[in-house]
N, C-alpha and C positions, 0 to 999 in steps of 0.2 A: 312067369314072373312079370313080363311086360303087360300082360292082360290085367294083372292085379294093380300095377302102377296106374294104368289107364283108368281103371275103375275108381281108384282113390282120387285121381285128379278130377274125374267127372263128378264125383260126389262133392269135392271141395268147391268146384265151379258152381254146382247147383246150390250149395249152401250160400255161396257168395251172392248169387242172383236173388235168392230168397231174402237175404239180408237187405239188399238194395231195394227190392220192391216193398219190403216192410218199412224201410226207412222213408221211402217216398210217400207211402200211404199215410204213415203217422204224421209226416210234415204237412201234407195236404189237409188232413183232418183237423190239424191245429189251426191252419190258416183260413180255411173256408168260412167259418163263422165271422171272422173279421171282414173278409172280402164281401160276403153276402150283404152285410149291412152298409157297404160303401160302394155299391154298384160294381162289384167284382175287383176292387182295388184294396191295397193296403201298403203301409210303409215298412221299411226295414226295421224301424224302431218298434212298430207294433208287432212285427214278426218276432223280434228278440224277446219282447214281453211275453209272447205266447210260447217261447221256448224253442224257436227255430233259429238256427245259426246262419251266418253269412254263407258258410260252405254249403249248407242245405239249399239255401235260396239260389246260389249260383248253379248248383246241380239241377234243380227243378227248372230253372230258366234254360239251361243248356239242353235239357231233354225235351223241352217244349211244353211243359205243364204250365209254366208262367212266362209272361213277357215283361220286360223292363220298359215301362212307358216314360219314365223320367228318372232323374237321379234320386235314388232311395225310394222309388215307387214302383210297385209291381201290379200286374193284372192277371187274373186267371185266364188262360188262353181260351178256354171253351165257355167262359161265362157269357151269357147272351148280351149282345150289345144293347145299351140303354141310351136314350137321349141325355144330353148334358153331362156326359162323362168328363169332358174337358173342365167343367166347373168343379167336379169332385177332385180331379187331379190337382187343380189350382189350390183348393182348400187343403188337401193333404200336403202339398208342397209348402204351404205357409205354416203348417204345424197345428198343434192342438188348440182348439177353441176358435179356429178360423171359420168363417161362414160367408156364403154368397150374400151380397148386400146391394143396396142402391138399385140401379137399373137391372143388374143381373138377378136380384131377388125377384123382380117383377117377371122375368123370364121363367124362373123356377116355379112361380105361382101361376104360370100360364096366363098372365094378364097382358102380355104383348107378344106379337108374332115376330117382332124385330129383335134379333140378337144384337146387343150393343157391340161396337167395334172392339171393346176391351172388356175382359171379365173383371167385375168389381168384387173384391172380397174385403171383409173387415177382420183385422187381427187385434186381439185384446192386449197387445204388448208392443214394446219397441221392436221394429222389424226393418232390416236393411236389405233383405233379399230383393232381387230383380228378376222378372221373368217376362219374356216377350208376350204381349197381349193380355197382361194382367195388371190391373191397378189395385194397389194395396192401400187401404185406409186403416190407420192405427187409431183405435178408440176403445174406451171401456166397452166390454161386451159381456155382461153377466149372463149366467145360464138362462135366466128368465127371458132374455132377448134373443135366444137361439132356439132353433128347432130343426127338424129334418123332414124333408118332403121327398118321398120316393128315393131315399138314400142320399139325397143332396143336402149337406148342411146349409142352413139359410137363416137369415134374420126373421124374426116373427113379423106378422103384418104390421103390428103397432110400431116396432122399431124401424121397419122399412119405410113407413110413412114419415117418421121423424127424420130419417136419413135423406129421403127425397126432398123434404122441406128444407133441410139445412143446405143441401147442395144446389137445388134448383128453384126454391121459392114456394110460396103458398099455392099458387095455381096448379103446379104439377102435383103437389102433395094432395090437393083436393081431388084431382082426377084419380090418383092412385087409391085414395080412401074410398071413393065412390065405387071403384072397381072391386075392391075387397068386400065392400058391403053387398054389392049386387051379386057376387059369387058366393055369398054366405061364408066367407073365410074369416069374418070378424063381425062382432055385434056392435051396435051403437053404444051399448053400456061399456064394453071394453074400450072403445075409442075414447069415450068421455073420461073414463078412469085413467087412461094412460097419456092422453094428450092435453088434459086440462091444466097440468102443472107448469107448462111452459108458455110464455107469451106468444111465441111464433106459432106453436102448434095449436094454441087456443084459437088463433085466427083460422086455422083449417076447420075446426069445429064450427066456428061462426059462419064460414062460407058454405059449409055443408048444410047447415040449418037454413041458410038463406036461399039455397038453390031450390028451384021448383021441383 
């Protein structure tokens, strides 16, 4: 009799373990495409949209498949480390539509070796959140002004030049524009099209043309 009871208990335990492993595998399969496009990271909101619950996230974090890197932001534990992950986390923290901008955009485009003392991101809506080491700029940021570079959301070269010009003046913007051109990240035609409509950025074009 007791042998039969032990057999039944063992079968039930085996079934439970199979359910758990199936549950973990399904959750990870749903989350990985999100994380892969964002340098191994995703938000709880994105997980919910993919059909993964808070309970599943907590379980995966507790068992070591995920690590919680900030409030509402997770990372696949075994995802290869990539540079600039802190910028991705800052953008995810700020929410949908946020992108690295200004000095930080220059870092993302590998136009400078010096990481600014603060991460600059632009958010296309009113935003009151605060995070140590992050400067948030609120400004219109249409889809045409955003792109992604190696998984990092970032303002386009044209928009980056405009932001640098507005914050630091024409001289810094000309330097940035020249770097973008020299690296082949933008064409003069695109620069002319995007910068000619504003008086300040027209001055950038003028200085570029005047340069030897």
